[in-house]
Biotite code that builds the C-alpha atoms (Angstrom):
import biotite.structure as struc

atoms = struc.array([
    struc.Atom([-18.237, -15.304, 24.573], chain_id="A", res_id=1, res_name="MET", atom_name="CA", element="C"),
    struc.Atom([-18.194, -17.912, 27.210], chain_id="A", res_id=2, res_name="ASP", atom_name="CA", element="C"),
    struc.Atom([-18.323, -17.008, 31.356], chain_id="A", res_id=3, res_name="GLY", atom_name="CA", element="C"),
    struc.Atom([-14.910, -16.906, 31.572], chain_id="A", res_id=4, res_name="GLN", atom_name="CA", element="C"),
    struc.Atom([-14.305, -14.047, 28.767], chain_id="A", res_id=5, res_name="GLN", atom_name="CA", element="C"),
    struc.Atom([-17.532, -11.990, 29.416], chain_id="A", res_id=6, res_name="ALA", atom_name="CA", element="C"),
    struc.Atom([-16.126, -11.579, 32.968], chain_id="A", res_id=7, res_name="ASP", atom_name="CA", element="C"),
    struc.Atom([-12.510, -10.963, 32.378], chain_id="A", res_id=8, res_name="SER", atom_name="CA", element="C"),
    struc.Atom([-13.887, -8.993, 29.657], chain_id="A", res_id=9, res_name="ALA", atom_name="CA", element="C"),
    struc.Atom([-16.103, -7.157, 32.379], chain_id="A", res_id=10, res_name="ALA", atom_name="CA", element="C"),
    struc.Atom([-13.244, -6.951, 35.207], chain_id="A", res_id=11, res_name="ALA", atom_name="CA", element="C"),
    struc.Atom([-10.749, -5.011, 32.992], chain_id="A", res_id=12, res_name="ARG", atom_name="CA", element="C"),
    struc.Atom([-11.839, -1.888, 32.974], chain_id="A", res_id=13, res_name="PRO", atom_name="CA", element="C"),
    struc.Atom([-12.336, 0.874, 29.720], chain_id="A", res_id=14, res_name="ALA", atom_name="CA", element="C"),
    struc.Atom([-9.419, 1.806, 27.767], chain_id="A", res_id=15, res_name="HIS", atom_name="CA", element="C"),
    struc.Atom([-9.014, 5.713, 26.601], chain_id="A", res_id=16, res_name="ILE", atom_name="CA", element="C"),
    struc.Atom([-10.463, 5.995, 23.608], chain_id="A", res_id=17, res_name="ARG", atom_name="CA", element="C"),
    struc.Atom([-8.363, 8.090, 20.610], chain_id="A", res_id=18, res_name="SER", atom_name="CA", element="C"),
    struc.Atom([-11.680, 8.313, 18.741], chain_id="A", res_id=19, res_name="TYR", atom_name="CA", element="C"),
    struc.Atom([-14.929, 9.720, 18.764], chain_id="A", res_id=20, res_name="VAL", atom_name="CA", element="C"),
    struc.Atom([-18.510, 7.325, 17.602], chain_id="A", res_id=21, res_name="ARG", atom_name="CA", element="C"),
    struc.Atom([-19.546, 9.910, 15.099], chain_id="A", res_id=22, res_name="ARG", atom_name="CA", element="C"),
    struc.Atom([-22.420, 8.202, 12.381], chain_id="A", res_id=23, res_name="GLN", atom_name="CA", element="C"),
    struc.Atom([-22.036, 11.349, 9.909], chain_id="A", res_id=24, res_name="GLY", atom_name="CA", element="C"),
    struc.Atom([-23.820, 10.979, 6.805], chain_id="A", res_id=25, res_name="ARG", atom_name="CA", element="C"),
    struc.Atom([-23.703, 7.952, 5.349], chain_id="A", res_id=26, res_name="VAL", atom_name="CA", element="C"),
    struc.Atom([-24.242, 7.987, 1.653], chain_id="A", res_id=27, res_name="SER", atom_name="CA", element="C"),
    struc.Atom([-26.376, 5.303, -0.129], chain_id="A", res_id=28, res_name="SER", atom_name="CA", element="C"),
    struc.Atom([-24.075, 3.454, -2.039], chain_id="A", res_id=29, res_name="ALA", atom_name="CA", element="C"),
    struc.Atom([-21.895, 3.725, 1.440], chain_id="A", res_id=30, res_name="GLN", atom_name="CA", element="C"),
    struc.Atom([-24.502, 1.950, 3.126], chain_id="A", res_id=31, res_name="GLN", atom_name="CA", element="C"),
    struc.Atom([-25.105, 0.226, -0.216], chain_id="A", res_id=32, res_name="ARG", atom_name="CA", element="C"),
    struc.Atom([-21.676, -2.109, -0.213], chain_id="A", res_id=33, res_name="TYR", atom_name="CA", element="C"),
    struc.Atom([-21.511, -2.445, 3.505], chain_id="A", res_id=34, res_name="ARG", atom_name="CA", element="C"),
    struc.Atom([-24.094, -4.384, 3.742], chain_id="A", res_id=35, res_name="GLU", atom_name="CA", element="C"),
    struc.Atom([-23.990, -6.202, -0.150], chain_id="A", res_id=36, res_name="ALA", atom_name="CA", element="C"),
    struc.Atom([-19.762, -7.005, 1.149], chain_id="A", res_id=37, res_name="MET", atom_name="CA", element="C"),
    struc.Atom([-19.332, -7.085, 4.454], chain_id="A", res_id=38, res_name="MET", atom_name="CA", element="C"),
    struc.Atom([-21.453, -10.786, 4.744], chain_id="A", res_id=39, res_name="GLY", atom_name="CA", element="C"),
    struc.Atom([-18.164, -11.277, 3.067], chain_id="A", res_id=40, res_name="SER", atom_name="CA", element="C"),
    struc.Atom([-14.722, -9.411, 4.224], chain_id="A", res_id=41, res_name="ILE", atom_name="CA", element="C"),
    struc.Atom([-16.281, -8.250, 7.163], chain_id="A", res_id=42, res_name="GLY", atom_name="CA", element="C"),
    struc.Atom([-14.711, -9.502, 10.743], chain_id="A", res_id=43, res_name="VAL", atom_name="CA", element="C"),
    struc.Atom([-17.415, -9.330, 13.162], chain_id="A", res_id=44, res_name="PRO", atom_name="CA", element="C"),
    struc.Atom([-15.858, -8.638, 16.322], chain_id="A", res_id=45, res_name="TYR", atom_name="CA", element="C"),
    struc.Atom([-15.152, -11.462, 18.943], chain_id="A", res_id=46, res_name="VAL", atom_name="CA", element="C"),
    struc.Atom([-13.373, -11.819, 22.311], chain_id="A", res_id=47, res_name="ALA", atom_name="CA", element="C"),
    struc.Atom([-10.595, -14.739, 20.538], chain_id="A", res_id=48, res_name="ALA", atom_name="CA", element="C"),
    struc.Atom([-8.077, -15.391, 18.161], chain_id="A", res_id=49, res_name="ARG", atom_name="CA", element="C"),
    struc.Atom([-7.718, -15.231, 14.350], chain_id="A", res_id=50, res_name="LEU", atom_name="CA", element="C"),
    struc.Atom([-7.304, -18.064, 12.407], chain_id="A", res_id=51, res_name="ASP", atom_name="CA", element="C"),
    struc.Atom([-5.511, -15.824, 9.894], chain_id="A", res_id=52, res_name="LEU", atom_name="CA", element="C"),
    struc.Atom([-5.215, -18.259, 7.324], chain_id="A", res_id=53, res_name="ASP", atom_name="CA", element="C"),
    struc.Atom([-9.201, -19.936, 7.488], chain_id="A", res_id=54, res_name="ALA", atom_name="CA", element="C"),
    struc.Atom([-10.052, -16.196, 7.092], chain_id="A", res_id=55, res_name="LEU", atom_name="CA", element="C"),
    struc.Atom([-7.845, -15.090, 3.155], chain_id="A", res_id=56, res_name="PHE", atom_name="CA", element="C"),
    struc.Atom([-8.086, -18.534, 2.920], chain_id="A", res_id=57, res_name="GLY", atom_name="CA", element="C"),
    struc.Atom([-4.016, -19.079, 2.053], chain_id="A", res_id=58, res_name="ARG", atom_name="CA", element="C"),
    struc.Atom([-0.788, -18.297, 4.112], chain_id="A", res_id=59, res_name="ALA", atom_name="CA", element="C"),
    struc.Atom([0.740, -15.219, 2.954], chain_id="A", res_id=60, res_name="ALA", atom_name="CA", element="C"),
    struc.Atom([2.219, -11.984, 4.122], chain_id="A", res_id=61, res_name="PRO", atom_name="CA", element="C"),
    struc.Atom([-0.591, -10.487, 7.101], chain_id="A", res_id=62, res_name="ARG", atom_name="CA", element="C"),
    struc.Atom([-0.659, -6.601, 7.507], chain_id="A", res_id=63, res_name="ILE", atom_name="CA", element="C"),
    struc.Atom([-2.818, -4.677, 9.318], chain_id="A", res_id=64, res_name="LEU", atom_name="CA", element="C"),
    struc.Atom([-4.096, -1.036, 9.189], chain_id="A", res_id=65, res_name="GLU", atom_name="CA", element="C"),
    struc.Atom([-5.844, 0.771, 12.173], chain_id="A", res_id=66, res_name="ILE", atom_name="CA", element="C"),
    struc.Atom([-8.411, 3.502, 11.210], chain_id="A", res_id=67, res_name="GLY", atom_name="CA", element="C"),
    struc.Atom([-8.374, 3.600, 7.497], chain_id="A", res_id=68, res_name="PHE", atom_name="CA", element="C"),
    struc.Atom([-10.654, 6.895, 6.813], chain_id="A", res_id=69, res_name="GLY", atom_name="CA", element="C"),
    struc.Atom([-12.320, 6.310, 3.648], chain_id="A", res_id=70, res_name="MET", atom_name="CA", element="C"),
    struc.Atom([-9.899, 3.666, 2.429], chain_id="A", res_id=71, res_name="GLY", atom_name="CA", element="C"),
    struc.Atom([-8.076, 5.120, -0.861], chain_id="A", res_id=72, res_name="GLU", atom_name="CA", element="C"),
    struc.Atom([-4.950, 4.320, 0.486], chain_id="A", res_id=73, res_name="THR", atom_name="CA", element="C"),
    struc.Atom([-6.091, 1.090, 2.104], chain_id="A", res_id=74, res_name="SER", atom_name="CA", element="C"),
    struc.Atom([-7.254, -0.478, -1.511], chain_id="A", res_id=75, res_name="ALA", atom_name="CA", element="C"),
    struc.Atom([-4.372, 1.085, -3.353], chain_id="A", res_id=76, res_name="ALA", atom_name="CA", element="C"),
    struc.Atom([-1.689, -0.618, -1.389], chain_id="A", res_id=77, res_name="ILE", atom_name="CA", element="C"),
    struc.Atom([-3.416, -4.148, -1.462], chain_id="A", res_id=78, res_name="ALA", atom_name="CA", element="C"),
    struc.Atom([-4.250, -3.696, -5.250], chain_id="A", res_id=79, res_name="ALA", atom_name="CA", element="C"),
    struc.Atom([-0.793, -2.996, -5.581], chain_id="A", res_id=80, res_name="ALA", atom_name="CA", element="C"),
    struc.Atom([0.726, -6.015, -3.486], chain_id="A", res_id=81, res_name="HIS", atom_name="CA", element="C"),
    struc.Atom([-1.376, -9.037, -3.821], chain_id="A", res_id=82, res_name="PRO", atom_name="CA", element="C"),
    struc.Atom([0.864, -11.286, -2.437], chain_id="A", res_id=83, res_name="GLU", atom_name="CA", element="C"),
    struc.Atom([0.000, -9.908, 0.770], chain_id="A", res_id=84, res_name="ASN", atom_name="CA", element="C"),
    struc.Atom([-3.015, -9.778, 2.839], chain_id="A", res_id=85, res_name="ASP", atom_name="CA", element="C"),
    struc.Atom([-4.797, -6.603, 4.621], chain_id="A", res_id=86, res_name="TYR", atom_name="CA", element="C"),
    struc.Atom([-6.859, -6.034, 7.577], chain_id="A", res_id=87, res_name="LEU", atom_name="CA", element="C"),
    struc.Atom([-8.045, -2.648, 8.126], chain_id="A", res_id=88, res_name="GLY", atom_name="CA", element="C"),
    struc.Atom([-10.189, -1.512, 11.190], chain_id="A", res_id=89, res_name="ILE", atom_name="CA", element="C"),
    struc.Atom([-12.049, 1.173, 11.435], chain_id="A", res_id=90, res_name="GLU", atom_name="CA", element="C"),
    struc.Atom([-14.583, 2.094, 13.817], chain_id="A", res_id=91, res_name="VAL", atom_name="CA", element="C"),
    struc.Atom([-16.921, 4.970, 11.239], chain_id="A", res_id=92, res_name="HIS", atom_name="CA", element="C"),
    struc.Atom([-20.164, 3.211, 8.755], chain_id="A", res_id=93, res_name="THR", atom_name="CA", element="C"),
    struc.Atom([-19.005, 6.007, 5.738], chain_id="A", res_id=94, res_name="PRO", atom_name="CA", element="C"),
    struc.Atom([-15.651, 4.348, 6.191], chain_id="A", res_id=95, res_name="GLY", atom_name="CA", element="C"),
    struc.Atom([-16.430, 0.862, 6.126], chain_id="A", res_id=96, res_name="VAL", atom_name="CA", element="C"),
    struc.Atom([-18.878, 1.446, 3.538], chain_id="A", res_id=97, res_name="GLY", atom_name="CA", element="C"),
    struc.Atom([-16.896, 3.347, 1.176], chain_id="A", res_id=98, res_name="SER", atom_name="CA", element="C"),
    struc.Atom([-13.457, 0.744, 1.109], chain_id="A", res_id=99, res_name="LEU", atom_name="CA", element="C"),
    struc.Atom([-16.272, -1.957, 0.807], chain_id="A", res_id=100, res_name="CYS", atom_name="CA", element="C"),
    struc.Atom([-17.545, 0.012, -2.507], chain_id="A", res_id=101, res_name="LYS", atom_name="CA", element="C"),
    struc.Atom([-13.399, 0.069, -3.251], chain_id="A", res_id=102, res_name="LEU", atom_name="CA", element="C"),
    struc.Atom([-12.975, -4.171, -3.185], chain_id="A", res_id=103, res_name="VAL", atom_name="CA", element="C"),
    struc.Atom([-15.785, -4.351, -4.722], chain_id="A", res_id=104, res_name="ALA", atom_name="CA", element="C"),
    struc.Atom([-14.799, -2.151, -7.487], chain_id="A", res_id=105, res_name="GLU", atom_name="CA", element="C"),
    struc.Atom([-11.605, -3.483, -8.111], chain_id="A", res_id=106, res_name="MET", atom_name="CA", element="C"),
    struc.Atom([-12.568, -6.615, -7.251], chain_id="A", res_id=107, res_name="GLY", atom_name="CA", element="C"),
    struc.Atom([-10.123, -7.383, -4.223], chain_id="A", res_id=108, res_name="LEU", atom_name="CA", element="C"),
    struc.Atom([-9.769, -10.568, -2.738], chain_id="A", res_id=109, res_name="THR", atom_name="CA", element="C"),
    struc.Atom([-7.040, -9.968, -0.222], chain_id="A", res_id=110, res_name="ASN", atom_name="CA", element="C"),
    struc.Atom([-8.798, -7.368, 1.857], chain_id="A", res_id=111, res_name="GLN", atom_name="CA", element="C"),
    struc.Atom([-11.094, -7.236, 5.351], chain_id="A", res_id=112, res_name="ARG", atom_name="CA", element="C"),
    struc.Atom([-12.382, -5.307, 7.548], chain_id="A", res_id=113, res_name="ILE", atom_name="CA", element="C"),
    struc.Atom([-13.353, -4.826, 11.503], chain_id="A", res_id=114, res_name="VAL", atom_name="CA", element="C"),
    struc.Atom([-15.337, -2.339, 12.446], chain_id="A", res_id=115, res_name="GLN", atom_name="CA", element="C"),
    struc.Atom([-14.482, -2.487, 15.690], chain_id="A", res_id=116, res_name="HIS", atom_name="CA", element="C"),
    struc.Atom([-12.046, -0.762, 18.289], chain_id="A", res_id=117, res_name="ASP", atom_name="CA", element="C"),
    struc.Atom([-8.777, -1.022, 17.715], chain_id="A", res_id=118, res_name="ALA", atom_name="CA", element="C"),
    struc.Atom([-6.936, -1.943, 21.082], chain_id="A", res_id=119, res_name="VAL", atom_name="CA", element="C"),
    struc.Atom([-10.338, -4.493, 21.527], chain_id="A", res_id=120, res_name="GLU", atom_name="CA", element="C"),
    struc.Atom([-9.170, -6.525, 18.169], chain_id="A", res_id=121, res_name="VAL", atom_name="CA", element="C"),
    struc.Atom([-5.318, -6.474, 19.156], chain_id="A", res_id=122, res_name="LEU", atom_name="CA", element="C"),
    struc.Atom([-5.878, -7.483, 22.021], chain_id="A", res_id=123, res_name="ARG", atom_name="CA", element="C"),
    struc.Atom([-8.655, -10.454, 21.653], chain_id="A", res_id=124, res_name="GLU", atom_name="CA", element="C"),
    struc.Atom([-8.553, -11.319, 17.603], chain_id="A", res_id=125, res_name="MET", atom_name="CA", element="C"),
    struc.Atom([-4.773, -10.794, 17.315], chain_id="A", res_id=126, res_name="ILE", atom_name="CA", element="C"),
    struc.Atom([-1.798, -13.092, 18.469], chain_id="A", res_id=127, res_name="ALA", atom_name="CA", element="C"),
    struc.Atom([0.677, -12.903, 19.277], chain_id="A", res_id=128, res_name="PRO", atom_name="CA", element="C"),
    struc.Atom([3.899, -12.627, 16.356], chain_id="A", res_id=129, res_name="ALA", atom_name="CA", element="C"),
    struc.Atom([1.945, -12.805, 13.804], chain_id="A", res_id=130, res_name="THR", atom_name="CA", element="C"),
    struc.Atom([1.852, -9.537, 11.378], chain_id="A", res_id=131, res_name="LEU", atom_name="CA", element="C"),
    struc.Atom([4.128, -9.302, 9.405], chain_id="A", res_id=132, res_name="ALA", atom_name="CA", element="C"),
    struc.Atom([3.696, -5.356, 9.538], chain_id="A", res_id=133, res_name="GLY", atom_name="CA", element="C"),
    struc.Atom([1.335, -2.569, 10.761], chain_id="A", res_id=134, res_name="VAL", atom_name="CA", element="C"),
    struc.Atom([0.307, 1.013, 9.690], chain_id="A", res_id=135, res_name="HIS", atom_name="CA", element="C"),
    struc.Atom([-1.213, 4.144, 11.341], chain_id="A", res_id=136, res_name="VAL", atom_name="CA", element="C"),
    struc.Atom([-1.659, 6.614, 8.941], chain_id="A", res_id=137, res_name="PHE", atom_name="CA", element="C"),
    struc.Atom([-2.646, 10.043, 9.915], chain_id="A", res_id=138, res_name="PHE", atom_name="CA", element="C"),
    struc.Atom([-4.545, 9.364, 13.163], chain_id="A", res_id=139, res_name="PRO", atom_name="CA", element="C"),
    struc.Atom([-5.949, 11.866, 14.770], chain_id="A", res_id=140, res_name="ASP", atom_name="CA", element="C"),
    struc.Atom([-4.026, 14.112, 16.188], chain_id="A", res_id=141, res_name="PRO", atom_name="CA", element="C"),
    struc.Atom([-6.127, 15.621, 18.965], chain_id="A", res_id=142, res_name="TRP", atom_name="CA", element="C"),
    struc.Atom([-4.098, 19.082, 18.699], chain_id="A", res_id=143, res_name="PRO", atom_name="CA", element="C"),
    struc.Atom([-5.709, 20.358, 21.861], chain_id="A", res_id=144, res_name="LYS", atom_name="CA", element="C"),
    struc.Atom([-2.669, 20.269, 24.900], chain_id="A", res_id=145, res_name="LYS", atom_name="CA", element="C"),
    struc.Atom([-5.636, 18.689, 27.094], chain_id="A", res_id=146, res_name="ARG", atom_name="CA", element="C"),
    struc.Atom([-6.178, 16.288, 24.759], chain_id="A", res_id=147, res_name="HIS", atom_name="CA", element="C"),
    struc.Atom([-2.693, 14.553, 24.307], chain_id="A", res_id=148, res_name="HIS", atom_name="CA", element="C"),
    struc.Atom([-3.639, 11.904, 25.954], chain_id="A", res_id=149, res_name="LYS", atom_name="CA", element="C"),
    struc.Atom([-6.307, 10.411, 23.161], chain_id="A", res_id=150, res_name="ARG", atom_name="CA", element="C"),
    struc.Atom([-3.574, 10.134, 21.223], chain_id="A", res_id=151, res_name="ARG", atom_name="CA", element="C"),
    struc.Atom([-3.364, 6.567, 19.208], chain_id="A", res_id=152, res_name="LEU", atom_name="CA", element="C"),
    struc.Atom([-0.085, 5.993, 19.682], chain_id="A", res_id=153, res_name="LEU", atom_name="CA", element="C"),
    struc.Atom([0.685, 5.754, 23.650], chain_id="A", res_id=154, res_name="GLN", atom_name="CA", element="C"),
    struc.Atom([2.994, 3.848, 24.922], chain_id="A", res_id=155, res_name="PRO", atom_name="CA", element="C"),
    struc.Atom([0.754, 0.971, 26.359], chain_id="A", res_id=156, res_name="PRO", atom_name="CA", element="C"),
    struc.Atom([-0.251, 0.817, 22.460], chain_id="A", res_id=157, res_name="LEU", atom_name="CA", element="C"),
    struc.Atom([2.400, 0.272, 20.744], chain_id="A", res_id=158, res_name="VAL", atom_name="CA", element="C"),
    struc.Atom([4.435, -1.974, 22.621], chain_id="A", res_id=159, res_name="GLY", atom_name="CA", element="C"),
    struc.Atom([1.047, -3.614, 22.294], chain_id="A", res_id=160, res_name="LEU", atom_name="CA", element="C"),
    struc.Atom([1.768, -3.366, 18.751], chain_id="A", res_id=161, res_name="LEU", atom_name="CA", element="C"),
    struc.Atom([5.249, -4.003, 18.721], chain_id="A", res_id=162, res_name="ALA", atom_name="CA", element="C"),
    struc.Atom([4.225, -7.379, 20.195], chain_id="A", res_id=163, res_name="SER", atom_name="CA", element="C"),
    struc.Atom([1.684, -8.289, 17.355], chain_id="A", res_id=164, res_name="ARG", atom_name="CA", element="C"),
    struc.Atom([4.742, -8.231, 14.472], chain_id="A", res_id=165, res_name="LEU", atom_name="CA", element="C"),
    struc.Atom([7.170, -11.305, 13.866], chain_id="A", res_id=166, res_name="ARG", atom_name="CA", element="C"),
    struc.Atom([10.587, -10.435, 14.322], chain_id="A", res_id=167, res_name="PRO", atom_name="CA", element="C"),
    struc.Atom([11.567, -8.011, 11.298], chain_id="A", res_id=168, res_name="GLY", atom_name="CA", element="C"),
    struc.Atom([7.907, -6.784, 10.763], chain_id="A", res_id=169, res_name="GLY", atom_name="CA", element="C"),
    struc.Atom([7.742, -3.268, 10.545], chain_id="A", res_id=170, res_name="TYR", atom_name="CA", element="C"),
    struc.Atom([5.416, -0.330, 11.999], chain_id="A", res_id=171, res_name="LEU", atom_name="CA", element="C"),
    struc.Atom([4.854, 2.505, 9.575], chain_id="A", res_id=172, res_name="HIS", atom_name="CA", element="C"),
    struc.Atom([3.341, 5.476, 11.380], chain_id="A", res_id=173, res_name="CYS", atom_name="CA", element="C"),
    struc.Atom([2.771, 8.979, 8.962], chain_id="A", res_id=174, res_name="ALA", atom_name="CA", element="C"),
    struc.Atom([1.772, 12.286, 10.530], chain_id="A", res_id=175, res_name="THR", atom_name="CA", element="C"),
    struc.Atom([1.679, 14.885, 8.970], chain_id="A", res_id=176, res_name="ASP", atom_name="CA", element="C"),
    struc.Atom([1.671, 17.134, 12.452], chain_id="A", res_id=177, res_name="TRP", atom_name="CA", element="C"),
    struc.Atom([4.544, 18.261, 13.046], chain_id="A", res_id=178, res_name="GLN", atom_name="CA", element="C"),
    struc.Atom([4.421, 18.391, 16.939], chain_id="A", res_id=179, res_name="ASP", atom_name="CA", element="C"),
    struc.Atom([2.151, 14.427, 16.663], chain_id="A", res_id=180, res_name="TYR", atom_name="CA", element="C"),
    struc.Atom([5.121, 13.385, 14.696], chain_id="A", res_id=181, res_name="ALA", atom_name="CA", element="C"),
    struc.Atom([7.670, 14.390, 17.244], chain_id="A", res_id=182, res_name="GLN", atom_name="CA", element="C"),
    struc.Atom([6.185, 12.425, 19.882], chain_id="A", res_id=183, res_name="GLN", atom_name="CA", element="C"),
    struc.Atom([5.390, 9.111, 17.528], chain_id="A", res_id=184, res_name="MET", atom_name="CA", element="C"),
    struc.Atom([9.688, 9.205, 17.307], chain_id="A", res_id=185, res_name="LEU", atom_name="CA", element="C"),
    struc.Atom([9.548, 9.284, 20.860], chain_id="A", res_id=186, res_name="SER", atom_name="CA", element="C"),
    struc.Atom([7.464, 6.841, 21.606], chain_id="A", res_id=187, res_name="VAL", atom_name="CA", element="C"),
    struc.Atom([8.341, 4.385, 19.306], chain_id="A", res_id=188, res_name="LEU", atom_name="CA", element="C"),
    struc.Atom([12.379, 4.814, 20.392], chain_id="A", res_id=189, res_name="SER", atom_name="CA", element="C"),
    struc.Atom([10.984, 3.943, 23.646], chain_id="A", res_id=190, res_name="SER", atom_name="CA", element="C"),
    struc.Atom([9.669, 0.202, 22.547], chain_id="A", res_id=191, res_name="GLU", atom_name="CA", element="C"),
    struc.Atom([12.589, -2.339, 23.712], chain_id="A", res_id=192, res_name="ALA", atom_name="CA", element="C"),
    struc.Atom([11.106, -4.455, 21.335], chain_id="A", res_id=193, res_name="LEU", atom_name="CA", element="C"),
    struc.Atom([11.202, -1.778, 17.682], chain_id="A", res_id=194, res_name="LEU", atom_name="CA", element="C"),
    struc.Atom([14.654, -0.281, 16.460], chain_id="A", res_id=195, res_name="GLU", atom_name="CA", element="C"),
    struc.Atom([14.165, 2.459, 14.364], chain_id="A", res_id=196, res_name="ASN", atom_name="CA", element="C"),
    struc.Atom([14.958, 2.174, 10.649], chain_id="A", res_id=197, res_name="THR", atom_name="CA", element="C"),
    struc.Atom([16.307, 5.768, 9.850], chain_id="A", res_id=198, res_name="ALA", atom_name="CA", element="C"),
    struc.Atom([18.026, 8.000, 11.847], chain_id="A", res_id=199, res_name="SER", atom_name="CA", element="C"),
    struc.Atom([14.636, 9.596, 12.780], chain_id="A", res_id=200, res_name="ASP", atom_name="CA", element="C"),
    struc.Atom([12.072, 10.642, 10.538], chain_id="A", res_id=201, res_name="PHE", atom_name="CA", element="C"),
    struc.Atom([11.866, 8.123, 6.927], chain_id="A", res_id=202, res_name="ALA", atom_name="CA", element="C"),
    struc.Atom([11.451, 8.792, 3.251], chain_id="A", res_id=203, res_name="PRO", atom_name="CA", element="C"),
    struc.Atom([8.132, 7.856, 2.898], chain_id="A", res_id=204, res_name="ARG", atom_name="CA", element="C"),
    struc.Atom([8.156, 4.074, 1.818], chain_id="A", res_id=205, res_name="PRO", atom_name="CA", element="C"),
    struc.Atom([7.135, 3.380, -2.058], chain_id="A", res_id=206, res_name="GLY", atom_name="CA", element="C"),
    struc.Atom([4.010, 1.042, -0.589], chain_id="A", res_id=207, res_name="HIS", atom_name="CA", element="C"),
    struc.Atom([2.528, 4.027, 0.630], chain_id="A", res_id=208, res_name="ARG", atom_name="CA", element="C"),
    struc.Atom([0.253, 6.383, -2.318], chain_id="A", res_id=209, res_name="PRO", atom_name="CA", element="C"),
    struc.Atom([0.598, 10.192, -1.523], chain_id="A", res_id=210, res_name="GLN", atom_name="CA", element="C"),
    struc.Atom([-3.615, 10.615, -0.789], chain_id="A", res_id=211, res_name="THR", atom_name="CA", element="C"),
    struc.Atom([-5.229, 13.860, -2.590], chain_id="A", res_id=212, res_name="LYS", atom_name="CA", element="C"),
    struc.Atom([-5.211, 15.616, 0.463], chain_id="A", res_id=213, res_name="PHE", atom_name="CA", element="C"),
    struc.Atom([-2.011, 14.845, 1.551], chain_id="A", res_id=214, res_name="GLU", atom_name="CA", element="C"),
    struc.Atom([-0.581, 16.284, -2.519], chain_id="A", res_id=215, res_name="GLN", atom_name="CA", element="C"),
    struc.Atom([-2.584, 18.995, -1.797], chain_id="A", res_id=216, res_name="ARG", atom_name="CA", element="C"),
    struc.Atom([-0.559, 20.013, 1.656], chain_id="A", res_id=217, res_name="GLY", atom_name="CA", element="C"),
    struc.Atom([2.833, 19.244, 0.208], chain_id="A", res_id=218, res_name="LEU", atom_name="CA", element="C"),
    struc.Atom([1.785, 21.871, -2.802], chain_id="A", res_id=219, res_name="ARG", atom_name="CA", element="C"),
    struc.Atom([0.244, 24.634, 0.554], chain_id="A", res_id=220, res_name="LEU", atom_name="CA", element="C"),
    struc.Atom([3.746, 23.531, 2.440], chain_id="A", res_id=221, res_name="GLY", atom_name="CA", element="C"),
    struc.Atom([2.722, 21.805, 5.334], chain_id="A", res_id=222, res_name="HIS", atom_name="CA", element="C"),
    struc.Atom([4.707, 19.055, 6.030], chain_id="A", res_id=223, res_name="GLY", atom_name="CA", element="C"),
    struc.Atom([4.698, 14.614, 6.155], chain_id="A", res_id=224, res_name="VAL", atom_name="CA", element="C"),
    struc.Atom([6.677, 12.982, 8.474], chain_id="A", res_id=225, res_name="TRP", atom_name="CA", element="C"),
    struc.Atom([6.867, 8.951, 8.181], chain_id="A", res_id=226, res_name="ASP", atom_name="CA", element="C"),
    struc.Atom([8.326, 6.672, 10.773], chain_id="A", res_id=227, res_name="LEU", atom_name="CA", element="C"),
    struc.Atom([9.574, 3.329, 9.805], chain_id="A", res_id=228, res_name="VAL", atom_name="CA", element="C"),
    struc.Atom([10.496, 1.064, 12.479], chain_id="A", res_id=229, res_name="PHE", atom_name="CA", element="C"),
    struc.Atom([11.054, -2.272, 12.441], chain_id="A", res_id=230, res_name="ARG", atom_name="CA", element="C"),
    struc.Atom([10.674, -5.545, 15.226], chain_id="A", res_id=231, res_name="ARG", atom_name="CA", element="C"),
    struc.Atom([13.950, -6.238, 16.288], chain_id="A", res_id=232, res_name="ARG", atom_name="CA", element="C"),
    struc.Atom([15.166, -10.414, 15.705], chain_id="A", res_id=233, res_name="ALA", atom_name="CA", element="C"),
    struc.Atom([14.833, -12.893, 18.280], chain_id="A", res_id=234, res_name="GLY", atom_name="CA", element="C"),
    struc.Atom([12.716, -9.839, 21.091], chain_id="A", res_id=235, res_name="SER", atom_name="CA", element="C"),
    struc.Atom([10.845, -11.376, 23.739], chain_id="A", res_id=236, res_name="VAL", atom_name="CA", element="C"),
    struc.Atom([7.271, -9.979, 24.496], chain_id="A", res_id=237, res_name="HIS", atom_name="CA", element="C"),
    struc.Atom([5.695, -8.530, 27.224], chain_id="A", res_id=238, res_name="GLN", atom_name="CA", element="C"),
    struc.Atom([3.852, -10.659, 28.833], chain_id="A", res_id=239, res_name="PRO", atom_name="CA", element="C"),
    struc.Atom([-0.207, -10.041, 27.875], chain_id="A", res_id=240, res_name="GLU", atom_name="CA", element="C"),
    struc.Atom([-1.446, -9.437, 31.609], chain_id="A", res_id=241, res_name="GLY", atom_name="CA", element="C"),
    struc.Atom([1.386, -6.860, 32.628], chain_id="A", res_id=242, res_name="ASP", atom_name="CA", element="C"),
    struc.Atom([0.505, -5.006, 28.566], chain_id="A", res_id=243, res_name="GLN", atom_name="CA", element="C"),
    struc.Atom([-3.542, -4.687, 29.363], chain_id="A", res_id=244, res_name="GLN", atom_name="CA", element="C"),
    struc.Atom([-3.091, -3.460, 32.930], chain_id="A", res_id=245, res_name="ASP", atom_name="CA", element="C"),
    struc.Atom([-1.394, -0.385, 30.902], chain_id="A", res_id=246, res_name="GLU", atom_name="CA", element="C"),
    struc.Atom([-3.757, -0.584, 28.476], chain_id="A", res_id=247, res_name="LEU", atom_name="CA", element="C"),
    struc.Atom([-7.244, 0.731, 31.182], chain_id="A", res_id=248, res_name="ALA", atom_name="CA", element="C"),
])
């Protein structure tokens, strides 16, 4: 980062984090695979636009995922869709190590990982109108009302996500908390760049496999809500500076 970039970053107020940095227990396998794999599939955070064609070594549709957890769904999707490239963002080391292990075991070539804050990655590293899709599956619901401000899907971030989608690109969110689902629906419906592909909630698209946790919840009668929005054709994204101020 040069002096001008450093000054800009220092002057920008910090945004509210949607996560708590908890290390958790990192297994020996997770640590081993993380150390072995991140040199080849890891993407260091830098405050500069990524060249995605150079990163993946080809031109292909790019799907970004925020908060991939332990990576089972991410790996399954990447394996099922080798025609797409996938960039996963996760802050927690056990999950990063777990996805690295899956990538190695499954021989995936279309998965990359950024271990960093998603807002900063989107804002600094992803150019506008470049993504074919965004996945946000089961983000932390922050169930207590006083913590709702920490929920990931707030209007400023949704606006930023929408600006990074190319026209026709999709934003697919899923949650198993009904009140969060309603908030997501309200926030996404209010974003002018996006249009709902359903009347409200969508059937689970075929590209999202059910997790074991989700299957268990459904057997117990718990609900899961999917939302699939698309960026409107011919839409114009908000200027970068305005979005950065709102994310503060």
